[in-house]
MMTF fields as JSON, N, C-alpha, C and O atoms, coordinates in Angstrom:
{
  "mmtfVersion": "1.0.0",
  "mmtfProducer": "UNKNOWN",
  "numBonds": 519,
  "numAtoms": 520,
  "numGroups": 130,
  "numChains": 1,
  "numModels": 1,
  "chainsPerModel": [1],
  "groupsPerChain": [130],
  "chainIdList": ["A"],
  "bondAtomList": [4, 2, 8, 6, 12, 10, 16, 14, 20, 18, 24, 22, 28, 26, 32, 30, 36, 34, 40, 38, 44, 42, 48, 46, 52, 50, 56, 54, 60, 58, 64, 62, 68, 66, 72, 70, 76, 74, 80, 78, 84, 82, 88, 86, 92, 90, 96, 94, 100, 98, 104, 102, 108, 106, 112, 110, 116, 114, 120, 118, 124, 122, 128, 126, 132, 130, 136, 134, 140, 138, 144, 142, 148, 146, 152, 150, 156, 154, 160, 158, 164, 162, 168, 166, 172, 170, 176, 174, 180, 178, 184, 182, 188, 186, 192, 190, 196, 194, 200, 198, 204, 202, 208, 206, 212, 210, 216, 214, 220, 218, 224, 222, 228, 226, 232, 230, 236, 234, 240, 238, 244, 242, 248, 246, 252, 250, 256, 254, 260, 258, 264, 262, 268, 266, 272, 270, 276, 274, 280, 278, 284, 282, 288, 286, 292, 290, 296, 294, 300, 298, 304, 302, 308, 306, 312, 310, 316, 314, 320, 318, 324, 322, 328, 326, 332, 330, 336, 334, 340, 338, 344, 342, 348, 346, 352, 350, 356, 354, 360, 358, 364, 362, 368, 366, 372, 370, 376, 374, 380, 378, 384, 382, 388, 386, 392, 390, 396, 394, 400, 398, 404, 402, 408, 406, 412, 410, 416, 414, 420, 418, 424, 422, 428, 426, 432, 430, 436, 434, 440, 438, 444, 442, 448, 446, 452, 450, 456, 454, 460, 458, 464, 462, 468, 466, 472, 470, 476, 474, 480, 478, 484, 482, 488, 486, 492, 490, 496, 494, 500, 498, 504, 502, 508, 506, 512, 510, 516, 514],
  "bondOrderList": [1, 1, 1, 1, 1, 1, 1, 1, 1, 1, 1, 1, 1, 1, 1, 1, 1, 1, 1, 1, 1, 1, 1, 1, 1, 1, 1, 1, 1, 1, 1, 1, 1, 1, 1, 1, 1, 1, 1, 1, 1, 1, 1, 1, 1, 1, 1, 1, 1, 1, 1, 1, 1, 1, 1, 1, 1, 1, 1, 1, 1, 1, 1, 1, 1, 1, 1, 1, 1, 1, 1, 1, 1, 1, 1, 1, 1, 1, 1, 1, 1, 1, 1, 1, 1, 1, 1, 1, 1, 1, 1, 1, 1, 1, 1, 1, 1, 1, 1, 1, 1, 1, 1, 1, 1, 1, 1, 1, 1, 1, 1, 1, 1, 1, 1, 1, 1, 1, 1, 1, 1, 1, 1, 1, 1, 1, 1, 1, 1],
  "groupList": [{"groupName": "GLN", "atomNameList": ["N", "CA", "C", "O"], "elementList": ["N", "C", "C", "O"], "formalChargeList": [0, 0, 0, 0], "bondAtomList": [1, 0, 2, 1, 3, 2], "bondOrderList": [1, 1, 2], "singleLetterCode": "Q", "chemCompType": "L-PEPTIDE LINKING"}, {"groupName": "VAL", "atomNameList": ["N", "CA", "C", "O"], "elementList": ["N", "C", "C", "O"], "formalChargeList": [0, 0, 0, 0], "bondAtomList": [1, 0, 2, 1, 3, 2], "bondOrderList": [1, 1, 2], "singleLetterCode": "V", "chemCompType": "L-PEPTIDE LINKING"}, {"groupName": "ILE", "atomNameList": ["N", "CA", "C", "O"], "elementList": ["N", "C", "C", "O"], "formalChargeList": [0, 0, 0, 0], "bondAtomList": [1, 0, 2, 1, 3, 2], "bondOrderList": [1, 1, 2], "singleLetterCode": "I", "chemCompType": "L-PEPTIDE LINKING"}, {"groupName": "ASN", "atomNameList": ["N", "CA", "C", "O"], "elementList": ["N", "C", "C", "O"], "formalChargeList": [0, 0, 0, 0], "bondAtomList": [1, 0, 2, 1, 3, 2], "bondOrderList": [1, 1, 2], "singleLetterCode": "N", "chemCompType": "L-PEPTIDE LINKING"}, {"groupName": "ALA", "atomNameList": ["N", "CA", "C", "O"], "elementList": ["N", "C", "C", "O"], "formalChargeList": [0, 0, 0, 0], "bondAtomList": [1, 0, 2, 1, 3, 2], "bondOrderList": [1, 1, 2], "singleLetterCode": "A", "chemCompType": "L-PEPTIDE LINKING"}, {"groupName": "MET", "atomNameList": ["N", "CA", "C", "O"], "elementList": ["N", "C", "C", "O"], "formalChargeList": [0, 0, 0, 0], "bondAtomList": [1, 0, 2, 1, 3, 2], "bondOrderList": [1, 1, 2], "singleLetterCode": "M", "chemCompType": "L-PEPTIDE LINKING"}, {"groupName": "THR", "atomNameList": ["N", "CA", "C", "O"], "elementList": ["N", "C", "C", "O"], "formalChargeList": [0, 0, 0, 0], "bondAtomList": [1, 0, 2, 1, 3, 2], "bondOrderList": [1, 1, 2], "singleLetterCode": "T", "chemCompType": "L-PEPTIDE LINKING"}, {"groupName": "GLY", "atomNameList": ["N", "CA", "C", "O"], "elementList": ["N", "C", "C", "O"], "formalChargeList": [0, 0, 0, 0], "bondAtomList": [1, 0, 2, 1, 3, 2], "bondOrderList": [1, 1, 2], "singleLetterCode": "G", "chemCompType": "PEPTIDE LINKING"}, {"groupName": "CYS", "atomNameList": ["N", "CA", "C", "O"], "elementList": ["N", "C", "C", "O"], "formalChargeList": [0, 0, 0, 0], "bondAtomList": [1, 0, 2, 1, 3, 2], "bondOrderList": [1, 1, 2], "singleLetterCode": "C", "chemCompType": "L-PEPTIDE LINKING"}, {"groupName": "GLU", "atomNameList": ["N", "CA", "C", "O"], "elementList": ["N", "C", "C", "O"], "formalChargeList": [0, 0, 0, 0], "bondAtomList": [1, 0, 2, 1, 3, 2], "bondOrderList": [1, 1, 2], "singleLetterCode": "E", "chemCompType": "L-PEPTIDE LINKING"}, {"groupName": "HIS", "atomNameList": ["N", "CA", "C", "O"], "elementList": ["N", "C", "C", "O"], "formalChargeList": [0, 0, 0, 0], "bondAtomList": [1, 0, 2, 1, 3, 2], "bondOrderList": [1, 1, 2], "singleLetterCode": "H", "chemCompType": "L-PEPTIDE LINKING"}, {"groupName": "ASP", "atomNameList": ["N", "CA", "C", "O"], "elementList": ["N", "C", "C", "O"], "formalChargeList": [0, 0, 0, 0], "bondAtomList": [1, 0, 2, 1, 3, 2], "bondOrderList": [1, 1, 2], "singleLetterCode": "D", "chemCompType": "L-PEPTIDE LINKING"}, {"groupName": "ARG", "atomNameList": ["N", "CA", "C", "O"], "elementList": ["N", "C", "C", "O"], "formalChargeList": [0, 0, 0, 0], "bondAtomList": [1, 0, 2, 1, 3, 2], "bondOrderList": [1, 1, 2], "singleLetterCode": "R", "chemCompType": "L-PEPTIDE LINKING"}, {"groupName": "LEU", "atomNameList": ["N", "CA", "C", "O"], "elementList": ["N", "C", "C", "O"], "formalChargeList": [0, 0, 0, 0], "bondAtomList": [1, 0, 2, 1, 3, 2], "bondOrderList": [1, 1, 2], "singleLetterCode": "L", "chemCompType": "L-PEPTIDE LINKING"}, {"groupName": "SER", "atomNameList": ["N", "CA", "C", "O"], "elementList": ["N", "C", "C", "O"], "formalChargeList": [0, 0, 0, 0], "bondAtomList": [1, 0, 2, 1, 3, 2], "bondOrderList": [1, 1, 2], "singleLetterCode": "S", "chemCompType": "L-PEPTIDE LINKING"}, {"groupName": "PRO", "atomNameList": ["N", "CA", "C", "O"], "elementList": ["N", "C", "C", "O"], "formalChargeList": [0, 0, 0, 0], "bondAtomList": [1, 0, 2, 1, 3, 2], "bondOrderList": [1, 1, 2], "singleLetterCode": "P", "chemCompType": "L-PEPTIDE LINKING"}, {"groupName": "TRP", "atomNameList": ["N", "CA", "C", "O"], "elementList": ["N", "C", "C", "O"], "formalChargeList": [0, 0, 0, 0], "bondAtomList": [1, 0, 2, 1, 3, 2], "bondOrderList": [1, 1, 2], "singleLetterCode": "W", "chemCompType": "L-PEPTIDE LINKING"}, {"groupName": "LYS", "atomNameList": ["N", "CA", "C", "O"], "elementList": ["N", "C", "C", "O"], "formalChargeList": [0, 0, 0, 0], "bondAtomList": [1, 0, 2, 1, 3, 2], "bondOrderList": [1, 1, 2], "singleLetterCode": "K", "chemCompType": "L-PEPTIDE LINKING"}],
  "groupTypeList": [0, 1, 2, 3, 4, 5, 6, 7, 8, 7, 7, 4, 9, 10, 11, 12, 4, 12, 10, 4, 13, 12, 12, 13, 14, 14, 13, 4, 7, 11, 4, 4, 4, 4, 13, 4, 11, 7, 0, 1, 11, 15, 16, 4, 9, 1, 13, 1, 4, 14, 6, 9, 4, 0, 12, 11, 13, 10, 4, 7, 13, 1, 7, 4, 4, 10, 0, 4, 4, 2, 11, 1, 4, 4, 14, 13, 7, 4, 4, 7, 16, 17, 1, 3, 7, 4, 7, 7, 11, 7, 7, 14, 13, 6, 1, 1, 4, 7, 4, 7, 7, 4, 11, 9, 13, 7, 4, 4, 1, 4, 4, 1, 11, 15, 6, 16, 12, 1, 13, 12, 13, 12, 8, 4, 9, 7, 13, 1, 1, 6],
  "groupIdList": [1, 2, 3, 4, 5, 6, 7, 8, 9, 10, 11, 12, 13, 14, 15, 16, 17, 18, 19, 20, 21, 22, 23, 24, 25, 26, 27, 28, 29, 30, 31, 32, 33, 34, 35, 36, 37, 38, 39, 40, 41, 42, 43, 44, 45, 46, 47, 48, 49, 50, 51, 52, 53, 54, 55, 56, 57, 58, 59, 60, 61, 62, 63, 64, 65, 66, 67, 68, 69, 70, 71, 72, 73, 74, 75, 76, 77, 78, 79, 80, 81, 82, 83, 84, 85, 86, 87, 88, 89, 90, 91, 92, 93, 94, 95, 96, 97, 98, 99, 100, 101, 102, 103, 104, 105, 106, 107, 108, 109, 110, 111, 112, 113, 114, 115, 116, 117, 118, 119, 120, 121, 122, 123, 124, 125, 126, 127, 128, 129, 130],
  "secStructList": [7, 2, 2, 2, 2, 2, 2, 6, 7, 1, 2, 2, 2, 2, 2, 2, 2, 2, 2, 2, 2, 2, 2, 2, 2, 2, 2, 2, 2, 2, 2, 2, 2, 2, 2, 2, 6, 6, 7, 2, 2, 2, 2, 2, 2, 2, 2, 2, 2, 2, 2, 2, 2, 2, 2, 2, 2, 7, 4, 4, 4, 1, 7, 2, 2, 2, 2, 2, 2, 2, 2, 2, 2, 2, 2, 6, 6, 7, 1, 3, 3, 3, 3, 3, 6, 6, 7, 6, 6, 1, 1, 3, 3, 3, 3, 3, 7, 7, 6, 6, 7, 2, 2, 2, 2, 2, 2, 2, 2, 2, 2, 2, 7, 6, 6, 7, 7, 7, 7, 7, 7, 7, 7, 7, 6, 6, 7, 7, 7, 7],
  "xCoordList": [1.775, 1.461, 1.804, 2.25, 1.591, 1.941, 3.446, 3.919, 4.197, 5.655, 6.123, 7.003, 5.538, 5.906, 5.59, 6.361, 4.466, 4.111, 5.121, 5.467, 5.6, 6.559, 7.947, 8.63, 8.356, 9.708, 9.79, 10.884, 8.636, 8.616, 9.127, 9.527, 9.111, 9.679, 9.191, 9.977, 7.937, 7.397, 6.002, 5.593, 5.295, 3.963, 2.884, 3.149, 1.663, 0.487, 0.396, 0.04, 0.713, 0.629, 1.615, 1.278, 2.825, 3.833, 3.372, 3.479, 2.868, 2.419, 1.258, 1.209, 0.307, -0.838, -0.375, -0.826, 0.514, 1.011, 1.787, 1.618, 2.626, 3.401, 2.491, 2.711, 1.476, 0.526, -0.232, -0.4, -0.688, -1.434, -0.564, -1.032, 0.68, 1.572, 1.886, 1.989, 2.036, 2.263, 1.047, 1.191, -0.157, -1.397, -1.501, -1.853, -1.206, -1.245, -0.269, -0.592, 0.906, 1.894, 1.389, 1.541, 0.799, 0.251, -0.901, -1.005, -1.752, -2.898, -2.474, -3.161, -1.357, -0.866, -0.594, -0.914, -0.009, 0.224, -1.072, -1.188, -2.052, -3.363, -4.037, -4.635, -3.941, -4.538, -3.877, -4.554, -2.562, -1.837, -2.229, -2.413, -2.357, -2.727, -4.138, -4.377, -5.066, -6.437, -6.483, -7.166, -5.76, -5.75, -5.044, -5.478, -3.971, -3.268, -4.162, -4.019, -5.094, -6.042, -7.292, -8.185, -7.367, -8.526, -9.762, -10.882, -9.581, -10.692, -10.987, -10.32, -11.969, -12.273, -12.919, -12.542, -13.875, -14.552, -13.6, -13.649, -12.739, -11.763, -10.815, -10.419, -10.453, -9.626, -10.365, -9.777, -11.656, -12.461, -12.542, -12.53, -12.624, -12.651, -11.328, -11.315, -10.229, -8.922, -8.871, -8.277, -9.483, -9.517, -10.207, -9.73, -11.321, -12.045, -11.165, -11.064, -10.533, -9.654, -8.486, -8.055, -7.984, -6.887, -7.329, -6.579, -8.542, -9.059, -9.206, -8.917, -9.651, -9.766, -8.39, -8.232, -7.395, -6.031, -5.498, -4.788, -5.835, -5.449, -6.072, -5.41, -7.346, -8.045, -7.386, -7.285, -6.936, -6.226, -4.886, -4.441, -4.253, -2.979, -3.181, -2.419, -4.225, -4.589, -5.999, -6.28, -6.881, -8.295, -8.486, -9.436, -7.613, -7.737, -7.438, -7.695, -6.901, -6.585, -7.834, -7.798, -8.93, -10.213, -11.062, -11.663, -11.097, -11.775, -13.287, -13.849, -13.931, -15.393, -16.084, -17.064, -15.581, -16.191, -15.997, -16.901, -14.802, -14.57, -15.561, -16.16, -15.723, -16.619, -18.06, -18.785, -18.481, -19.835, -20.03, -21.065, -19.04, -19.127, -19.084, -19.786, -18.274, -18.218, -19.569, -20.031, -20.208, -21.525, -22.542, -23.332, -22.519, -23.423, -23.118, -24.027, -21.833, -21.437, -21.857, -22.379, -21.627, -22.004, -23.513, -23.974, -24.28, -25.743, -26.263, -27.364, -25.471, -25.867, -25.207, -25.255, -24.591, -24.046, -22.691, -22.349, -21.904, -20.554, -19.769, -19.935, -18.913, -18.107, -16.918, -16.412, -16.469, -15.326, -15.012, -15.597, -14.063, -13.636, -12.273, -11.878, -11.556, -10.225, -9.906, -9.976, -9.556, -9.062, -7.615, -6.824, -7.276, -5.941, -5.28, -5.945, -3.993, -3.27, -3.181, -3.083, -3.216, -3.042, -4.262, -4.166, -5.415, -6.633, -6.993, -6.708, -7.614, -8.004, -8.917, -9.982, -8.509, -9.282, -8.871, -9.401, -7.949, -7.472, -7.545, -8.366, -6.702, -6.659, -7.84, -8.531, -8.048, -9.14, -9.762, -9.255, -10.851, -11.556, -11.855, -12.474, -11.422, -11.775, -12.953, -12.929, -13.987, -15.148, -15.353, -15.379, -15.501, -15.752, -17.245, -17.763, -17.925, -19.37, -19.71, -18.948, -20.86, -21.393, -21.959, -21.938, -22.456, -22.991, -24.137, -25.149, -23.964, -25.023, -25.335, -26.305, -24.573, -24.943, -24.075, -24.107, -23.299, -22.322, -22.969, -22.483, -24.03, -24.628, -25.202, -24.899, -26.028, -26.621, -25.536, -25.596, -24.551, -23.465, -22.68, -22.398, -22.328, -21.576, -22.327, -21.741, -23.609, -24.418, -24.53, -24.444, -24.721, -24.875, -23.578, -23.604, -22.453, -21.168, -20.868, -20.372, -21.162, -20.939, -21.788, -21.377, -22.959, -23.849, -23.321, -23.751, -22.406, -21.843, -21.111, -21.201, -20.385, -19.631, -19.62, -19.02, -20.278, -20.375, -19.043, -18.98, -17.989, -16.688, -15.938, -14.917, -16.441, -15.769, -16.001, -17.025, -15.041, -15.168, -15.18, -14.264, -16.213, -16.331, -15.813, -16.296, -14.844, -14.28, -14.779, -14.582, -15.405, -15.898, -14.826, -14.562, -14.227, -13.18, -13.68, -14.465, -13.232, -13.616, -12.363, -11.357, -12.452, -11.35, -11.328, -12.379, -10.156, -10.01, -10.445, -10.115, -11.169, -11.573, -10.427, -9.797, -10.181, -9.173, -7.742, -6.811, -7.551, -6.206, -5.552, -6.165, -4.345, -3.614, -2.458, -1.647, -2.387, -1.315, -0.325, -0.693, 0.939, 1.94, 3.051, 3.998],
  "yCoordList": [11.552, 12.965, 13.609, 14.755, 12.858, 13.374, 13.568, 14.593, 12.577, 12.682, 13.873, 14.623, 14.044, 15.176, 16.507, 17.461, 16.565, 17.795, 18.1, 19.26, 17.058, 17.27, 17.621, 18.476, 16.966, 17.2, 18.426, 18.882, 18.96, 20.155, 21.388, 22.366, 21.338, 22.391, 23.791, 24.738, 23.916, 25.248, 25.191, 24.186, 26.252, 26.361, 25.872, 25.349, 26.053, 25.725, 24.233, 23.85, 23.376, 21.929, 21.486, 20.677, 22.017, 21.673, 22.118, 21.361, 23.331, 23.831, 23.02, 22.718, 22.658, 21.849, 20.485, 20.024, 19.839, 18.52, 18.601, 17.752, 19.604, 19.761, 19.961, 19.367, 20.792, 21.042, 19.761, 19.452, 19.016, 17.783, 16.742, 16.067, 16.604, 15.648, 16.055, 15.201, 17.338, 17.829, 17.5, 17.075, 17.699, 17.415, 15.917, 15.533, 15.08, 13.633, 13.205, 12.347, 13.792, 13.478, 13.852, 13.084, 15.012, 15.463, 14.567, 14.229, 14.191, 13.351, 11.972, 11.366, 11.464, 10.161, 10.2, 9.25, 11.286, 11.433, 11.549, 11.016, 12.248, 12.373, 11.009, 10.692, 10.205, 8.866, 7.996, 7.294, 8.05, 7.253, 7.662, 6.807, 8.95, 9.435, 8.981, 8.57, 9.055, 8.629, 7.14, 6.737, 6.329, 4.898, 4.589, 3.71, 5.295, 5.079, 5.388, 4.792, 6.33, 6.684, 5.813, 5.982, 4.882, 4.012, 4.723, 4.289, 5.797, 6.615, 6.31, 6.836, 5.474, 5.048, 6.166, 6.373, 6.886, 7.935, 9.048, 9.443, 9.566, 10.555, 9.972, 10.675, 8.699, 8.045, 8.008, 8.288, 7.662, 7.607, 8.98, 9.075, 10.033, 11.4, 11.727, 12.406, 11.249, 11.449, 10.701, 11.19, 9.532, 8.793, 9.605, 9.66, 10.231, 11.062, 12.227, 12.514, 12.89, 14.019, 13.554, 14.281, 12.359, 11.821, 11.54, 11.782, 11.03, 10.786, 12.098, 12.159, 13.144, 14.458, 15.011, 15.649, 14.775, 15.215, 14.444, 15.011, 13.159, 12.391, 13.012, 13.164, 13.367, 13.971, 15.299, 15.636, 16.056, 17.312, 17.054, 17.838, 15.945, 15.585, 15.318, 15.794, 14.543, 14.283, 13.724, 12.724, 14.363, 13.967, 12.507, 11.876, 11.959, 10.58, 9.542, 8.357, 9.955, 8.994, 8.459, 7.386, 9.192, 8.715, 8.394, 9.278, 7.116, 6.69, 6.813, 7.003, 6.703, 6.826, 5.753, 6.04, 4.527, 3.46, 3.713, 3.474, 4.202, 4.554, 5.633, 5.545, 6.656, 7.743, 7.259, 7.701, 6.364, 5.823, 5.09, 5.24, 4.306, 3.588, 4.558, 4.359, 5.597, 6.612, 7.292, 7.525, 7.614, 8.249, 7.354, 7.822, 6.055, 5.098, 5.02, 5.077, 4.889, 4.772, 6.014, 5.9, 7.186, 8.425, 8.489, 8.928, 8.051, 8.106, 7.153, 7.339, 6.132, 5.158, 5.426, 4.585, 6.6, 6.989, 6.426, 6.335, 6.042, 5.551, 6.605, 7.802, 6.158, 7.072, 7.616, 8.696, 6.867, 7.318, 6.366, 5.288, 6.783, 5.989, 6.461, 7.603, 5.552, 5.879, 5.038, 3.81, 5.698, 5.002, 4.619, 5.441, 3.364, 2.842, 2.363, 2.175, 2.17, 1.669, 2.732, 3.925, 2.284, 3.203, 4.067, 5.089, 3.668, 4.429, 4.344, 3.344, 5.385, 5.385, 4.23, 4.092, 3.39, 2.213, 0.995, -0.097, 1.164, 0.042, 0.37, 1.182, -0.249, 0.004, -0.615, -1.487, -0.146, -0.654, 0.516, 1.637, 0.232, 1.251, 0.688, -0.369, 1.382, 1.04, 1.907, 3.121, 1.293, 2.025, 1.651, 0.47, 2.657, 2.435, 2.644, 3.747, 1.573, 1.633, 2.471, 2.531, 3.111, 3.794, 2.752, 1.556, 3.203, 2.296, 1.454, 1.988, 0.141, -0.785, -0.9, -1.572, -0.284, -0.304, -1.144, -0.956, -2.063, -2.785, -3.699, -3.763, -4.398, -5.345, -4.62, -4.975, -3.606, -2.847, -2.153, -2.135, -1.586, -0.892, -1.851, -1.528, -3.014, -3.986, -4.414, -4.521, -4.654, -5.067, -3.941, -4.186, -2.717, -1.582, -1.281, -0.984, -1.353, -1.108, -2.219, -1.95, -3.46, -4.581, -4.435, -4.873, -3.831, -3.655, -2.611, -2.59, -1.755, -0.737, -1.405, -0.959, -2.475, -3.202, -4.678, -5.047, -5.524, -6.943, -7.687, -8.812, -7.1, -7.77, -7.508, -8.139, -6.59, -6.271, -7.359, -8.042, -7.5, -8.388, -7.516, -6.727, -7.666, -6.902, -7.78, -8.892, -7.274, -7.967, -7.265, -6.059, -7.987, -7.406, -7.607, -8.731, -6.523, -6.561, -5.833, -4.89, -6.265, -5.624, -5.342, -6.045, -4.309, -4.016, -5.093, -5.554, -5.485, -6.468, -5.855, -4.707, -6.606, -6.145, -6.417, -7.473, -5.476, -5.667, -5.478, -5.796, -4.964, -4.745, -3.601, -2.552, -3.802, -2.772, -2.302, -3.107, -0.999, -0.403, 0.206, 1.026, -0.198, 0.372, 0.999, 1.537],
  "zCoordList": [-21.944, -21.94, -20.598, -20.544, -19.514, -18.182, -18.085, -17.593, -18.557, -18.51, -19.353, -18.932, -20.535, -21.376, -20.69, -20.792, -19.999, -19.284, -18.187, -17.966, -17.495, -16.419, -16.94, -16.376, -18.006, -18.499, -19.405, -19.738, -19.803, -20.637, -19.913, -20.544, -18.598, -17.744, -18.09, -18.115, -18.349, -18.572, -19.147, -19.729, -18.981, -19.546, -18.622, -17.54, -19.067, -18.254, -17.959, -16.845, -18.944, -18.719, -17.639, -16.774, -17.696, -16.69, -15.3, -14.335, -15.203, -13.908, -13.372, -12.179, -14.253, -13.833, -13.337, -12.289, -14.071, -13.684, -12.375, -11.499, -12.238, -11.005, -9.802, -8.746, -9.959, -8.871, -8.515, -7.335, -9.521, -9.268, -8.569, -7.652, -8.982, -8.329, -6.898, -6.017, -6.663, -5.3, -4.434, -3.287, -4.991, -4.269, -3.977, -2.861, -4.945, -4.724, -3.631, -2.809, -3.619, -2.594, -1.212, -0.263, -1.097, 0.179, 0.635, 1.814, -0.298, 0.04, 0.514, 1.337, 0.014, 0.477, 1.975, 2.69, 2.451, 3.883, 4.663, 5.766, 4.091, 4.746, 4.858, 5.886, 3.805, 3.816, 4.88, 5.633, 4.931, 5.925, 7.339, 8.205, 7.574, 8.905, 9.284, 10.419, 8.338, 8.617, 8.96, 9.902, 8.197, 8.479, 9.791, 10.536, 10.078, 11.349, 12.534, 13.602, 12.341, 13.401, 13.366, 14.197, 12.413, 12.301, 11.78, 12.05, 11.046, 10.557, 9.091, 8.2, 8.843, 7.481, 6.667, 5.514, 7.233, 6.461, 6.011, 4.846, 6.888, 6.4, 5.343, 4.413, 5.482, 4.475, 3.141, 2.097, 3.172, 1.956, 1.291, 0.064, 2.085, 1.535, 0.839, -0.188, 1.394, 0.751, -0.582, -1.543, -0.645, -1.902, -2.996, -4.129, -2.656, -3.623, -4.077, -5.27, -3.116, -3.455, -4.336, -5.231, -4.084, -4.892, -6.317, -7.263, -6.472, -7.818, -8.573, -9.768, -7.894, -8.549, -8.905, -9.946, -8.056, -8.367, -9.576, -10.407, -9.679, -10.871, -12.122, -13.148, -12.022, -13.154, -13.528, -14.707, -12.512, -12.773, -13.458, -14.297, -13.086, -13.715, -15.204, -16.046, -15.511, -16.909, -16.916, -16.255, -17.657, -17.665, -18.044, -17.581, -18.868, -19.308, -18.245, -18.459, -17.102, -16.044, -15.353, -14.752, -15.434, -14.913, -16.136, -16.746, -16.479, -17.699, -17.609, -16.53, -18.756, -18.82, -17.979, -17.292, -18.03, -17.226, -15.737, -14.936, -15.366, -13.961, -13.522, -12.45, -14.372, -14.014, -13.893, -13.002, -14.771, -14.686, -13.357, -12.707, -12.961, -11.684, -10.508, -9.517, -10.606, -9.55, -9.408, -8.291, -10.529, -10.486, -9.788, -8.967, -10.119, -9.473, -7.983, -7.154, -7.643, -6.245, -5.449, -4.34, -6.018, -5.332, -5.118, -4.064, -6.114, -5.996, -4.922, -4.404, -4.589, -3.574, -2.22, -1.322, -2.078, -0.776, -0.424, 0.755, -1.429, -1.133, -0.379, -0.612, 0.526, 1.317, 0.534, 0.841, -0.484, -1.267, -2.388, -2.496, -3.239, -4.384, -4.843, -4.609, -5.508, -6.003, -7.229, -7.18, -8.332, -9.517, -9.235, -8.771, -9.518, -9.237, -10.522, -11.541, -10.467, -11.627, -12.7, -12.411, -13.939, -15.064, -15.321, -16.002, -14.783, -15.063, -16.534, -17.192, -17.046, -18.454, -18.771, -18.169, -19.721, -20.068, -19.248, -19.457, -18.334, -17.527, -16.053, -15.627, -15.292, -13.867, -13.146, -13.672, -11.942, -11.118, -10.37, -10.401, -9.71, -8.936, -7.567, -7.445, -6.543, -5.169, -4.778, -4.983, -4.216, -3.731, -2.28, -1.936, -1.42, -0.003, 0.227, 0.056, 0.617, 0.812, 2.038, 3.003, 1.978, 3.149, 4.101, 3.809, 5.222, 6.233, 5.665, 5.212, 5.697, 5.326, 3.853, 3.502, 2.972, 1.561, 0.664, -0.553, 1.201, 0.394, -0.644, -1.774, -0.307, -1.256, -2.466, -3.605, -2.223, -3.326, -4.145, -5.375, -3.465, -4.151, -5.04, -6.194, -4.525, -5.312, -6.562, -7.64, -6.42, -7.568, -8.597, -9.801, -8.126, -9.045, -9.785, -10.979, -9.098, -9.754, -10.754, -11.848, -10.389, -11.309, -12.566, -13.641, -12.449, -13.597, -14.59, -15.743, -14.162, -15.062, -16.216, -17.359, -15.91, -16.939, -16.551, -15.542, -17.34, -16.966, -16.962, -16.467, -17.493, -17.47, -16.162, -15.89, -15.367, -14.103, -13.069, -13.075, -12.196, -11.045, -9.794, -9.564, -9.004, -7.76, -6.622, -6.412, -5.908, -4.741, -3.488, -3.332, -2.618, -1.37, -0.297, 0.129, 0.123, 1.138, 2.378, 2.279, 3.523, 4.782, 5.604, 5.505, 6.404, 7.327, 8.405, 8.85, 8.814, 9.876, 11.199, 11.499, 11.969, 13.299, 14.28, 14.241, 15.126, 16.169, 15.713, 16.453, 14.507, 14.008, 14.787, 14.989, 15.209, 15.938, 15.069, 14.614, 14.842, 14.065, 15.038, 15.88, 14.921, 15.833, 15.029, 15.601]
}
């Protein structure tokens, strides 16, 4: 449906898709800049904005299970989240924990769907980006 909206070259769906893709492209640069500066919280905010741009591209890209996990994560103070891959009924969800809340957050997100696997990843300490 996204491809059809883009190749349709006209109408509200085309304009919405074009705007959402432009926004996603811009946000990619914002994410890269935040990470290059070592700023995790601004990067996490870009992830949230990117997920909303995906939803603007097509509502089905943020699936019901993703949204349920996002709601749980937001209620527990997560710094950000991003639906990855195909979204919808597939893909994955990255959640950036707030300060000190990773254990509770991981357990709560895992409880949304027992088939999910929660991977706890951490930023490397002392990493230098050149």
